C-alpha positions, 0 to 999 in steps of 0.5 A: 621525869623526877619529882625534883624536876617536876617541882623545879619546872613548877617553880620556874613557871611560877617565877615567869608568871611573877615576873610577867605580873611585875612587868619584868621582861620575860627574858630575865625570868627563864622564858617558857617556850611560847606556852600560853598561860592556861597550858602553864597553869594546867601543867603546874596543877598536874605536876602538883597532883602527880607529886601528891599522888606519888607521896600517897603511894609511898605513904601506903606502901610504907603502911603496908610494910614494903621493905623497899620503902624507906621512912625518909623517902616517904617523909621527904615525899610528903614535904615536896607535896606539901610545899608544892601544894602550898605554892599552888594555893599562893598562886591561886590566891594571887589569881583570885586577887588579880581577877577581883581587882580587874572586876572592880575596874571601870570601863 
């Protein structure tokens, strides 16, 4: 699976989670095949992690002088890793806010 496929998968999962948070039916937001929230979140984190690892490996290969590693590829991989990490931070922030809101509710 390529980086673009991984990022697309993460973005699709985030869209589904956002749609669920806004109470939009999941059929309108690209449904996931019956996956539960914890597996979606774990897959998203794993995808971000693999994107960052690949960017690190490309960076190290470029620094070592690997002739097969292009600077443009390194920069694109670093940007992909940065964007995916920022998106994950945003999701984490929303989850923390939701948790705090739930904890403030009176039963």
